[in-house]
C-alpha positions in Angstrom: 0.0 0.0 0.0 1.4 3.4 -1.0 2.0 5.6 2.1 -0.2 8.7 2.4 2.8 11.1 2.3 3.8 9.6 -1.1 0.3 10.2 -2.5 0.7 13.9 -1.6 4.2 14.0 -3.1 3.2 13.1 -6.7 0.8 15.0 -8.9 0.1 14.8 -12.7 -1.5 18.1 -13.4 -1.8 20.7 -16.1 -4.1 22.9 -18.2 -6.0 22.2 -21.4 -6.3 25.0 -23.9 -7.7 25.5 -27.4 -5.7 26.7 -30.5 -6.2 30.3 -29.4 -4.7 29.5 -25.9 -8.0 29.8 -24.2 -8.8 27.4 -21.3 -11.1 24.5 -22.2 -13.7 23.7 -19.6 -15.2 20.3 -19.3 -12.6 18.4 -21.2 -12.1 14.7 -20.2 -8.6 13.7 -19.3 -8.2 9.9 -19.0 -4.9 8.9 -17.2 -4.6 5.2 -16.7 -7.8 4.0 -15.0 -8.8 7.4 -13.8 -10.7 10.2 -15.6 -11.1 13.8 -14.5 -12.8 16.8 -16.0 -11.1 20.2 -16.4 -12.5 23.1 -14.4 -13.5 26.5 -15.7 -9.7 27.4 -15.9 -9.0 24.3 -18.0 -7.1 22.7 -15.1 -6.8 19.0 -14.3 -5.1 17.2 -11.4 -4.3 13.5 -10.7 -3.1 13.3 -7.1 -0.7 10.4 -6.4 0.1 9.7 -10.0 3.6 9.7 -11.5 2.8 9.3 -15.2 0.6 7.7 -17.7 -0.5 7.5 -21.4 -3.4 10.0 -21.4 -6.2 10.8 -23.7 -7.8 14.3 -23.7 -11.1 14.8 -25.4 -14.1 17.2 -25.7 -16.9 17.6 -28.2 -15.8 19.9 -31.0 -12.1 19.0 -30.6 -9.9 16.2 -31.9 -8.9 13.7 -29.2 -5.2 14.1 -28.2 -3.1 11.3 -26.8 0.2 12.1 -25.0 2.5 11.1 -22.2 1.9 12.8 -18.9 4.3 12.8 -15.9 4.8 14.6 -12.6 7.9 16.5 -13.6 6.0 19.8 -14.3 2.6 21.1 -15.0 1.4 20.0 -18.5 0.0 22.3 -21.1 -2.2 20.4 -23.6 -3.4 22.2 -26.7 -6.4 20.6 -28.4 -6.9 21.0 -32.1 -10.4 21.7 -33.4 -12.1 18.6 -34.8 -12.7 18.4 -38.5 -16.5 18.5 -38.0 -16.3 21.5 -35.7 -18.5 24.5 -36.5 -15.8 26.8 -35.4 -13.1 25.8 -37.9 -13.1 26.7 -41.6 -10.9 25.6 -44.5 -12.3 27.7 -47.3 -11.2 31.1 -45.8 -7.4 30.5 -46.0 -6.9 27.2 -47.7 -5.9 25.5 -44.5 -7.9 24.6 -41.3 -8.1 27.6 -39.0 -10.4 28.7 -36.2 -13.0 31.1 -37.6 -12.2 33.8 -35.1 -8.6 33.9 -36.3 -9.4 33.7 -40.1 -10.4 37.4 -40.4 -13.6 36.6 -42.3 -17.3 36.3 -41.7 -18.1 32.6 -42.0 -20.6 29.9 -41.1 -20.3 26.2 -41.0 -23.3 23.8 -41.4 -22.4 20.3 -40.2 -24.0 16.9 -40.7 -25.5 17.3 -37.2 -27.3 20.4 -38.4 -28.6 18.6 -41.5 -29.9 15.8 -39.4 -31.6 18.0 -36.8 -33.4 20.2 -39.2 -34.3 17.5 -41.7 -34.6 19.6 -44.9 -33.3 18.0 -48.1 -32.1 21.1 -50.0 -29.0 23.1 -49.2 -30.9 26.4 -50.1 -33.0 26.0 -47.0 -29.9 26.2 -44.8 -28.4 29.1 -46.7 -31.6 31.1 -46.1 -30.7 31.2 -42.4 -27.2 32.6 -42.9 -26.9 36.4 -42.4 -25.9 38.4 -45.4 -27.4 35.9 -47.9 -30.6 36.3 -49.8 -32.0 33.2 -51.5 -34.6 33.7 -54.2 -36.6 30.8 -55.7 -39.1 31.2 -58.5 -41.9 29.5 -56.7 -42.0 25.8 -55.8 -39.6 22.9 -55.6 -37.5 22.8 -58.7 -37.9 26.5 -59.5 -34.8 28.4 -60.5 -33.0 29.4 -57.3 -30.4 32.2 -57.1 -28.2 33.5 -54.3 -27.3 37.1 -53.6 -24.5 37.8 -51.0 -24.1 41.3 -49.5 -25.4 43.1 -52.5 -23.6 41.1 -55.1 -25.3 39.7 -58.1 -26.4 36.1 -58.3 -23.3 35.4 -60.5 -20.8 36.6 -57.8 -20.9 33.6 -55.5 -18.7 30.6 -56.2 -20.0 27.1 -55.2 -17.4 24.3 -54.9 -17.8 20.6 -54.3 -14.7 19.3 -52.6 -12.7 22.0 -54.4 -14.3 21.5 -57.8 -16.3 24.5 -59.1 -20.0 23.8 -59.7 -21.0 27.2 -61.0 -21.4 27.8 -64.7 -18.5 29.8 -66.2 -19.2 33.3 -65.2 -20.5 32.4 -61.8 -24.2 31.6 -62.2 -25.7 28.5 -60.5 -29.2 27.2 -59.9 -29.3 26.0 -56.3 -32.7 24.3 -56.8 -31.2 20.8 -57.4 -28.5 20.8 -54.7 -29.4 18.5 -51.8 -27.5 17.4 -48.7 -27.5 13.8 -49.8 -24.0 12.4 -49.1 -22.8 15.8 -47.8 -20.8 16.0 -44.5 -20.5 19.8 -44.1 -20.9 23.1 -45.9 -18.7 26.2 -45.3 -20.0 29.7 -46.3 -17.5 32.6 -46.4 -18.9 36.0 -47.0 -16.8 38.6 -48.7 -14.4 38.5 -51.7 -12.3 35.3 -51.9 -10.9 35.8 -55.4 -7.4 35.8 -53.9 -7.8 32.1 -53.3 -10.5 31.0 -55.7 -10.3 33.2 -58.8 -12.7 35.0 -61.1 -16.0 34.0 -59.6 -15.7 34.5 -55.9 -16.3 38.2 -55.7 -19.0 38.3 -53.0 -18.9 34.9 -51.3 -17.7 31.3 -51.5 -19.8 28.2 -50.6 -17.8 24.9 -50.3 -19.6 21.6 -50.0 -17.7 18.6 -48.6 -18.9 15.1 -49.3 -19.0 12.4 -46.7 -16.0 10.0 -46.4 -15.9 6.5 -45.0 -13.7 5.3 -42.2 -10.6 3.4 -43.4 -10.3 1.7 -40.1 -13.8 0.3 -40.1 -14.2 -3.1 -41.7 -17.9 -3.2 -41.0 -20.2 -1.3 -43.4 -22.6 1.2 -41.8 -25.7 2.4 -43.6 -28.8 4.5 -43.4 -32.1 4.2 -45.2 -35.0 6.7 -44.9 -38.3 7.4 -46.5 -40.7 10.3 -46.0 -44.0 11.3 -47.5 -46.2 14.4 -47.2 -48.2 17.2 -48.8 -48.7 17.5 -52.6 -48.0 13.8 -53.1 -44.4 14.4 -52.1 -42.1 11.5 -51.3 -38.4 11.2 -50.7 -36.2 8.2 -50.2 -32.5 8.1 -49.4 -29.9 5.3 -48.8 -26.3 5.4 -48.0 -23.5 3.0 -47.0 -19.9 3.7 -45.9 -17.0 2.0 -44.3 -13.5 0.7 -45.0 -11.6 -2.3 -46.4 -8.3 -3.8 -45.6 -7.1 -0.7 -43.6 -6.4 0.8 -47.0 -9.8 1.7 -48.6 -12.5 4.0 -47.4 -15.8 4.4 -49.2 -19.1 6.3 -49.0 -22.1 5.8 -51.4 -25.4 7.7 -51.4 -28.5 7.5 -53.6 -31.4 9.9 -53.2 -34.7 10.7 -54.9 -37.2 13.5 -54.3 -40.5 13.6 -56.1 -43.7 15.7 -55.9 -46.7 16.6 -58.1 -46.6 20.1 -56.7 -49.2 22.6 -55.7 -50.0 24.1 -59.1 -50.8 22.8 -62.6 -47.6 21.6 -64.4 -45.7 21.7 -61.1 -44.3 18.2 -61.0 -40.7 17.8 -59.9 -38.3 14.9 -59.7 -34.7 14.9 -58.6 -32.4 11.9 -58.5 -29.0 12.3 -56.9 -26.1 9.8 -56.6 -22.7 10.4 -55.0 -19.6 8.3 -54.2 -16.4 9.1 -52.4 -13.8 6.4 -52.6 -10.3 6.7 -51.1 -7.1 4.6 -51.1 -4.4 5.1 -48.4 -1.0 4.3 -49.9 0.6 5.1 -46.5 0.0 7.1 -43.4 1.1 10.2 -45.3 -0.3 9.7 -48.8 -3.9 9.0 -49.9 -6.0 9.4 -53.1 -9.7 10.1 -53.2 -12.1 9.9 -56.1 -15.4 11.8 -55.9 -18.4 11.5 -58.2 -21.7 13.2 -57.9 -24.5 13.4 -60.4 -28.1 14.5 -60.4 -30.9 14.2 -63.0 -33.9 16.4 -62.7 -37.3 17.1 -64.3 -39.3 20.2 -63.4 -42.6 21.5 -64.8 -42.3 25.3 -65.1 -45.8 26.8 -64.8 -44.5 30.4 -64.5 -46.1 33.3 -62.7 -49.0 31.3 -61.2 -49.6 34.0 -58.6 -51.0 36.2 -61.4 -52.8 33.3 -63.1 -50.3 33.2 -66.0 -50.0 29.4 -66.1 -47.9 27.7 -68.7 -49.2 24.2 -68.9 -46.5 22.6 -71.1 -43.2 24.2 -70.3 -40.6 21.9 -68.5 -36.9 21.8 -67.8 -34.6 18.9 -67.5 -31.1 19.0 -66.1 -28.2 16.5 -65.9 -25.3 17.6 -63.8 -22.1 15.5 -63.4 -19.1 16.3 -61.4 -16.0 14.0 -60.9 -12.7 14.8 -59.2 -9.5 13.2 -58.0 -7.5 14.5 -55.1 -4.0 13.3 -54.1 -3.0 14.3 -50.5 0.6 13.9 -49.5 2.5 14.9 -46.3 6.2 15.5 -46.7 7.2 15.5 -43.0 5.4 17.3 -40.2 5.5 20.8 -41.7 4.7 20.4 -45.4 1.4 19.0 -46.9 0.6 19.1 -50.6 -2.3 18.1 -52.7 -3.0 17.8 -56.4 -6.5 17.9 -57.9 -8.2 17.2 -61.2 -11.9 17.7 -61.8 -14.5 17.8 -64.5 -18.0 19.2 -64.3 -20.7 19.1 -67.0 -24.2 20.6 -67.0 -26.8 19.8 -69.7 -29.9 22.0 -69.5 -32.9 21.6 -71.8 -36.0 23.8 -71.6 -38.9 22.8 -73.8 -42.2 24.6 -74.3 -44.7 23.6 -77.0 -47.3 26.0 -75.9 -47.1 28.4 -78.8 -48.7 31.6 -77.6 -51.5 32.0 -75.1 -53.0 35.3 -74.2 -54.4 36.0 -70.7 -56.6 38.9 -69.9 -55.8 40.0 -66.4 -56.4 43.0 -64.2 -55.2 44.3 -60.9 -55.4 47.3 -58.5 -52.0 48.8 -57.8 -50.9 51.5 -55.3 -48.2 54.0 -56.0 -46.2 55.7 -53.2 -44.1 58.7 -54.1 -40.4 58.0 -53.5 -37.1 59.1 -54.9 -35.7 58.5 -57.4 -38.6 56.3 -58.5 -42.0 55.7 -56.9 -42.8 52.5 -55.1 -45.5 50.4 -56.9 -47.4 47.8 -54.8 -49.9 45.2 -55.9 -53.2 45.6 -53.9 -55.1 42.7 -55.4 -56.1 41.2 -58.7 -59.6 41.9 -59.9 -61.8 40.5 -62.8 -60.8 41.7 -66.2 -63.2 44.3 -67.4 -63.5 46.0 -64.0 -64.2 49.7 -64.6 -63.6 51.5 -61.3 -60.8 51.7 -58.8 -61.1 52.6 -55.2 -59.6 55.8 -54.0 -55.8 55.6 -53.7 -55.5 52.8 -56.2 -55.0 52.5 -60.0 -56.6 49.9 -62.2 -54.3 48.2 -64.6 -55.6 45.8 -67.3 -53.3 43.8 -69.4 -53.4 41.2 -72.1 -50.3 39.2 -71.1 -48.9 36.4 -73.3 -47.2 33.2 -72.5 -44.8 32.2 -75.3 -43.5 28.8 -76.1 -39.9 28.0 -77.2 -37.0 25.7 -76.6 -33.5 26.3 -75.1 -30.6 23.9 -74.9 -27.2 24.5 -73.4 -24.1 22.5 -72.4 -21.4 23.9 -70.2 -18.2 22.1 -69.2 -15.3 22.8 -66.8 -12.0 21.0 -66.6 -10.1 22.0 -63.5 -6.6 21.0 -62.4 -4.4 22.4 -59.6 -1.7 22.1 -57.0 -1.6 23.4 -53.5 1.2 23.3 -51.0 0.8 24.2 -47.3 3.9 24.9 -45.2 3.3 25.1 -41.5 5.5 27.5 -39.7 5.9 28.7 -36.1 3.2 31.4 -36.5 0.7 29.6 -38.8 0.6 28.3 -42.3 1.7 29.5 -45.8 -0.5 28.3 -48.6 0.5 28.6 -52.3 -0.5 27.0 -55.6 -1.6 27.0 -59.2 -5.0 26.4 -60.8 -5.9 25.7 -64.4 -9.5 26.0 -65.6 -10.8 25.2 -69.1 -14.4 26.5 -69.6 -16.3 25.3 -72.6 -19.7 24.8 -73.9 -22.1 25.2 -76.8 -23.1 28.8 -77.6 -25.2 29.7 -80.6 -24.7 26.2 -81.9 -20.9 26.5 -81.8 -18.4 24.7 -79.6 -16.4 27.3 -77.7 -13.7 27.4 -75.0 -11.7 29.8 -72.9 -8.8 29.2 -70.5 -7.9 30.6 -67.1 -4.6 30.3 -65.1 -4.4 31.3 -61.5 -1.3 31.7 -59.2 -2.0 32.3 -55.6 -0.4 32.6 -52.2 -1.9 33.1 -48.7 -0.3 33.3 -45.3 -1.9 32.9 -41.9 0.5 34.3 -39.2 0.2 34.8 -35.5 2.3 38.0 -35.0 1.8 37.7 -31.2 -0.6 35.5 -29.1 -3.1 38.3 -29.5 -2.5 39.5 -33.1 -3.3 37.3 -36.1 -2.6 38.3 -39.7 -4.1 36.8 -42.8 -3.3 37.9 -46.4 -3.0 36.7 -49.9 -3.0 37.5 -53.5 -3.9 35.9 -56.8 -2.7 36.6 -60.3 -5.5 35.5 -62.7 -4.8 35.2 -66.4 -7.6 34.6 -68.9 -7.6 34.0 -72.6 -10.5 36.5 -72.9 -10.0 39.3 -70.3 -6.2 39.2 -69.8 -4.6 39.5 -66.4 -6.2 40.6 -63.2 -4.8 41.1 -59.7 -6.9 40.0 -56.6 -5.5 40.8 -53.2 -7.0 40.2 -49.7 -5.8 41.0 -46.2 -7.1 40.9 -42.7 -5.8 41.5 -39.1 -7.5 40.1 -36.0 -6.9 41.3 -32.5 -7.6 39.1 -29.5 -8.8 41.5 -26.9 -9.4 40.8 -23.2 -12.6 39.0 -22.2 -12.4 36.6 -25.2 -13.2 39.2 -27.8 -11.8 39.1 -31.3 -11.8 42.3 -33.4 -11.1 41.8 -37.2 -10.5 44.3 -40.0 -10.3 43.1 -43.6 -10.1 44.4 -47.1 -10.3 42.6 -50.4 -10.9 42.7 -54.1 -13.1 40.3 -56.0 -13.5 39.6 -59.7 -16.3 37.9 -61.7 -15.6 37.0 -65.4 -18.3 37.2 -68.1 -20.5 34.3 -68.9 -19.8 32.3 -72.0 -22.9 33.7 -73.6 -21.7 37.3 -73.0 -18.4 36.5 -74.6 -19.3 34.2 -77.5 -23.0 34.6 -78.6 -23.5 34.9 -82.3 -27.2 35.4 -83.0 -29.0 37.6 -85.6 -30.2 40.0 -82.9 -27.5 39.8 -80.2 -23.8 39.0 -80.2 -21.2 38.4 -77.5 -18.4 40.9 -76.6 -15.0 39.2 -76.4 -13.5 42.5 -75.0 -15.5 42.5 -71.8 -13.6 43.1 -68.6 -14.4 41.2 -65.4 -16.8 42.7 -62.9 -15.0 43.9 -59.8 -15.8 44.1 -56.1 -13.9 46.3 -53.5 -14.8 45.2 -50.0 -14.1 46.6 -46.5 -15.2 44.9 -43.3 -14.9 45.3 -39.5 -16.1 42.5 -37.3 -16.3 41.6 -33.6 -16.6 38.0 -32.3 -17.1 37.3 -28.6 -17.8 34.5 -26.2 -19.7 35.2 -23.0 -20.5 33.4 -19.8 -18.0 30.5 -20.1 -18.9 30.0 -23.8 -22.6 29.6 -23.3 -23.1 32.6 -25.6 -21.4 33.4 -28.8 -22.0 36.6 -30.8 -20.5 37.8 -34.1 -21.1 41.3 -35.5 -19.9 42.5 -38.9 -20.1 45.9 -40.6 -19.2 46.0 -44.3 -19.2 48.1 -47.5 -18.9 46.7 -51.0 -18.5 48.7 -54.2 -19.3 47.0 -57.5 -17.8 48.3 -60.7 -17.7 47.3 -64.4 -20.9 45.4 -64.0 -21.9 43.7 -67.2 -25.3 44.7 -68.7 -27.0 44.2 -72.0 -27.0 47.2 -74.3 -29.9 47.2 -76.7 -29.3 50.7 -78.0 -27.2 49.2 -80.8 -28.0 46.5 -83.3 -27.3 43.7 -82.9 -27.4 44.1 -79.1 -24.4 43.2 -77.0 -23.1 43.3 -73.5 -20.9 46.1 -72.0 -19.2 47.0 -68.7 -21.6 49.8 -67.8 -23.3 49.5 -64.4 -22.0 50.4 -60.9 -23.5 50.0 -57.5 -22.7 49.7 -53.8 -24.0 47.8 -50.8 -23.3 48.5 -47.1 -24.8 47.1 -43.9 -24.3 45.0 -40.9 -24.9 41.4 -39.8 -25.2 40.0 -36.3 -25.5 36.4 -35.4 -25.3 34.4 -32.2 -25.9 31.2 -30.3 -27.1 30.7 -26.8 -26.6 27.4 -25.0 -29.3 27.6 -22.3 -28.4 24.3 -20.8 -27.0 20.9 -22.0 -30.4 20.2 -23.8 -31.5 23.5 -25.2 -29.8 26.0 -27.6 -30.9 29.0 -29.6 -29.5 30.5 -32.8 -30.4 33.9 -34.3 -29.2 36.2 -37.0 -30.1 39.6 -38.4 -29.0 41.6 -41.5 -29.5 45.2 -42.3 -28.5 45.9 -46.0 -28.5 49.2 -47.8 -28.0 49.1 -51.6 -27.9 51.6 -54.5 -27.4 51.7 -58.2 -24.9 54.4 -59.0 -24.5 54.0 -62.8 -26.8 52.2 -65.3 -28.1 52.3 -68.8 -31.6 51.2 -67.6 -32.6 54.5 -66.0 -32.6 53.1 -62.4 -29.8 55.1 -60.9 -30.4 55.7 -57.2 -32.7 52.7 -56.8 -32.2 49.7 -54.5 -30.7 46.5 -56.0 -33.4 44.0 -56.7 -34.4 41.0 -54.5 -32.2 42.0 -51.5 -34.2 43.2 -48.5 -33.3 46.0 -46.2 -34.1 43.8 -43.2 -34.0 40.1 -42.7 -33.6 37.8 -39.7 -33.8 34.2 -38.5 -34.2 32.5 -35.2 -34.4 28.8 -34.2 -34.5 26.8 -31.0 -33.3 23.2 -30.6 -34.1 20.9 -27.8 -32.4 17.5 -27.4 -33.3 15.3 -24.5 -32.4 11.7 -24.4 -33.7 10.3 -27.7 -36.0 13.2 -28.7 -34.8 16.1 -30.9 -37.1 19.1 -31.6 -36.3 22.1 -33.7 -38.5 25.1 -34.3 -37.8 28.5 -35.8 -38.6 31.1 -38.4 -37.4 33.9 -40.5 -38.6 37.3 -41.4 -37.8 38.8 -44.8 -38.5 42.5 -45.3 -39.9 44.4 -48.2 -37.6 44.5 -51.2 -37.2 45.8 -54.7 -38.3 43.6 -57.6 -40.0 43.7 -61.0 -43.0 41.6 -62.2 -42.9 42.7 -65.9 -46.7 42.4 -65.9 -48.4 45.2 -63.9 -45.4 47.4 -63.3 -45.1 46.3 -59.6 -41.7 47.2 -58.2 -42.1 46.2 -54.5 -42.3 42.7 -53.0 -44.0 42.6 -49.6 -42.4 41.3 -46.4 -43.3 37.9 -45.1 -42.8 35.5 -42.2 -41.8 31.8 -42.5 -42.1 29.4 -39.6 -40.9 25.8 -39.5 -40.8 22.9 -37.0 -39.3 19.4 -37.0 -38.8 16.5 -34.6 -37.4 13.1 -34.4 -37.5 10.3 -31.9 -34.6 7.7 -31.7 -36.8 4.8 -30.6 -33.9 2.4 -30.8 -30.3 2.6 -31.9 -31.4 1.6 -35.4 -34.9 3.1 -35.8 -36.2 6.7 -35.7 -39.5 8.3 -37.0 -39.5 12.0 -37.8 -41.9 14.8 -38.8 -41.4 18.2 -40.4 -43.7 21.2 -41.1 -42.7 24.0 -43.4 -44.4 27.4 -43.8 -46.4 26.5 -40.7 -48.4 29.8 -40.7 -49.4 29.1 -44.3 -48.1 32.4 -45.6 -49.0 33.4 -49.2 -45.7 34.9 -50.2 -43.4 35.2 -53.2 -39.6 35.2 -53.2 -39.8 36.4 -56.8 -42.8 38.5 -57.8 -45.5 36.5 -59.5 -44.1 33.1 -58.5 -46.1 31.6 -55.6 -44.2 29.7 -53.0 -45.5 26.6 -51.5 -48.2 26.8 -48.8 -48.1 24.8 -45.6 -46.3 21.5 -46.1 -46.2 18.6 -43.7 -43.8 15.6 -44.1 -43.3 12.4 -42.0 -41.1 9.4 -42.3 -38.7 6.9 -40.8 -35.0 6.4 -40.7 -33.3 3.0 -40.3 -29.6 2.7 -39.6 -27.1 0.0 -38.9 
């Protein structure tokens, strides 16, 4: 038996901190057969122990194993786990805590996808401050994204590093689901310094799920749900490892609905695969494949009764990429990538021409520089009188048929090296991008080359620098320079103040460069659109990390915006428009207790057109509200998970091209979901969208779905 005085003589003790040197409370330290939990100062103590092989763990951090002894107090630094919502890769090219990256960023993890239960990524993007998602009506309707005043073509979307946007930056988010997706990172602000000529307002990077190379037993999930408007959705996935060398993850998913309106059917089938091979502990190769095939009826502006009964759109989108990761010692990591993306889009409408006689009462409010025009209500055609304060508008509106077919392709290859140094990490590399397609019946192509470097450096334990630059060379617009820099100050009371500046560029679309039609032609001399951005942000944690808040104030200036010029014949595109956007975003999370947490966000956005050939100088940018906000509460107790929340979207500028309406009213959207893990392998779930049954339009004239209820079961093994 060890004498009592010897027990007092030996102590294995120390402190656990995070990458920013802050104490980590509640970390488990296992030393031999004993386990202790760190206190609010991150301290642990094993009385009477002389040494052990220890494991230190906490949710959100990677488990660390190390030797502990009684020679001195131990300082253990935990790295953030790959699935943490406080670490981001997209901002700097290497993993870094968000508060040190000098950017405004959000991370949506697999846990968030499972708790909320929605299938489409756009539903999660709607809840991120600074983003405005606009869908033309129902499931399958064209869905665009506007970030901090930028156009819908100024946000780059990546799948494991492979660009998914069409050349020129446009993307339809309607067909992107979370099937097979592990996490999604959203960085707001110009990121052209790292990603080139389409990341001028924001970058969204989607990471597919990987299997576990150490697991020889396959794990899988199957789910099925059914609900309103004859909607059903099934999904199946399996992942695991083989021979300690191979990891794999496969997913198949299909969503179908007849829709709420005539010609509103929608079907989306998605398949993805992520297969890896580990040559050694330092070298691995991953092959990623993802494809979707969709059919969508396109009834048009059904809110006005302008229903197109025959129009439909089919898409087939294929993305494949290879990534070789290789570690050359402890300080240098490199990876080489190759990817290919192809989108085939066919729109068919055999309607011919249908005329609709429609009428409405509108209300005009004087404003500068142009009056605000609101829709009061539609009335029967032939109405002869309008109540005081309103104007009667009667129109014979036509729905035209026609076909449209396009193919766009991207071939992407690159190299990136990451050199870890005492203060952070230096990232540098090269990217080649071939952009091709069929425009005006002709096969065309252009080429981009990008050279980039970015350094993340801790000048002191309280000052973090981040900066980079990219030299972008294009076969169409020549050479552009895209810099970005940020400095973050770690202030007392766990407060991080960041200041950043950056320049973004967006290149023309293939149509704008290469079109050759009888009534419009492309302009090969177009310059890229540019964004100059300035941001100040404050991140703080309160009350032992129970509360997190993030405030950002920004100003973006947009120049050389590309617009169509019909004053000449044939018409063409020119760098004419200019605009600006400024505002603020605030978001936060509150952990009320171990079971209940609250998230909220709010955006105030001012926008103005400063130069235009359309006569709208001084007006607000369309489809970007002055005020918008979200809030949600999540409760998890034992096997039950409940999530409820809503968002408010303020009035915004728009154009209906029918009655001359220029203002889209504010609306509220409420949702709720719940799941019950009956056993380890079986869980029923329910979800309600638009619970208040609001009749609203994200784009004028295109009715969004009314209240929707879904229910289903999930089986896992």
